Residue, then its C-alpha position, 0 to 999 in steps of 0.5 A: x225331641x224327648x222320647x216320652x216313655x210310659x212304665x206299666x208295673x212299678x215293682x223293682x224293674x219299674x223302678x230300674x227303668x225309671x232311673x234309666x229314663x231319668x239318666x237319658x237326656x233324650x227321654x222323659x218320663x210319661x207316666x207310672x201306670x199301675x193296677x193298684x190304686x194309684x194313690x197307694x203308689x209314690x214314685x222315687x222321681x215324683x212322676x204321676x201315677x195313673x190307673x192302667x185303665x187310663x192307657x187307652x186314652x193316653x196314645x197321644x202322650x206316650x211314645x213307647x211303653x215299657x211293660x214291667x210285669x212278670x214273664x209267667x202270666x202278665x206279659x204274654x197278655x200285656x205285651x200283644x194287648x198294649x202293642x196294639x195301641x203303643x210301641x212296647x218293650x218288655x223283658x219276657x225271659x221264659x226261653x222256651x216260650x219266646x217264639x210264641x210270644x214273639x209271634x203274638x206281639x209280631x201280629x198285634x203290632x203290625x196290625x197297628x203299625x207299631x214296634x214291640x221289642x221282647x226279651x230285653x235285658x241281659x238274658x235274654x238280651x246282652x248275653x243273647x247277643x254274645x252267643x249269636x256273635x260267638x257262634x257266627x264268628x266261630x261256627x265250630x264251637x260251644x257256648x256256655x252260660x254261667x249266671x251269678x253269683x247273684x240273688x234269684x228273685x224267682x227261686x227266692x219266691x218259690x221259698x217263700x211260698x213254703x209253709x212256715x217260711x217268713x222270708x228268703x233269699x236264694x243266690x245262684x253260684x257257679x262252680x269255679x271248677x266247671x268255669x275254669x274247664x270251660x275257659x281252658x277250651x276244653x268243651x266239657x259236657x257239663x250236667x246242670x248239678x256241675x255248673x251252678x250250685x244254690x245257696x239259700x238264706x231263709x228266715x223261718x217262723x218261730x217253732x217251724x220245723x226246720x228239717x221239713x223246710x230244708x227237704x222241701x227246698x232241696x226236693x223242689x222240682x225245676x227250682x232245686x232238685x237238680x242242684x247241689x243246694x245249702x239252706x242256711x237259717x238265719x234272723x230277719x235282722x241278718x237277712x235285712x242286713x246282709x242280704x237286702x240287695x239284689x246284685x247278679x251278673x255272670x258269663x257267656x263263654x264260648x269255645x271255638x276252633x279254627x282248624x287246629x287252633x282253639x280260641x275262647x270268647x267271653x262276655x261277663x257282667x257284674x252287676x250292683x242291682x239286676x233290675x237296674x241294670x235290666x232297666x237301662x237295657x230296656x230304656x236303650x231298647x225303647x230308643x231303638x224301638x221309637x226310631x224304628x217306628x219313626x222310620x216306618x217300621x212295624x212288627x216284633x223285634x228282639x235284640x237280634x233285629x236291633x241295629x247297635x246304632x239305634x241303641x245310642x243316643x249319639x248320631x252316627x258320625x259320632x259313633x264312627x268317630x268314637x267307638x268303631 
């Protein structure tokens, strides 16, 4: 049976989920849902586009609804709302608010007899699993997470909001010396500034005060003030030529001990497209949500709660024969 996937939101992540669903033989796209006028949204696959107001009437046509909105304002409202109607999956990534979000989704999903998988992707998600496995195997140790080199969409958007900025891309870059220090098993204490730098490529309006823009970027709290930040002013043509993609990645490195022996565990990703990879993780989680619900399970789940076999399209016997 094909798992029927609905996608709510058709930005970069929605398009990434669309590609992943089309690549999975056991999944099909039930439709894309948008807050915009559906006539103004053209999908890459040619899939039908509906208004989000149509969702309540689609309960018998969608097995799992994937929510591709933002973590700041969209998902805290949307995920509990639609967990009362569908099995859902989201990519909520505001780490400090995950317990609160989990509780809200758990309550709604249990009442509806549905599964709500939250915080899917690579961090939170795949990196979270790496941290959990490492701490479980080596209790005496410490984990370090390095992000990049890659485009931070949230930080890029923060720069674009500065007066006089036409467009911008911001790259998060691990400090090589810090990475090597961790890999050596020394368990160093590293400040935020010691772990990552930030590279900004900015297109400014003609005649804009470049010194002011650079100062506002470097002094921006919660984004740049705690980092060594480089600001490069470039033309719109150069931005489009050299900075139009959305690569990302990073590493979780865990350094632990057993008695007097040191051990280092490392899990790393190098992604040509952050949204396409995240969409692929979400599609696997959608498969798991559908399977768990078919078994009678309900409530919120994270990647910690999903048995690995539920993520795979292959039967148990095949997995034991090929991957174990």
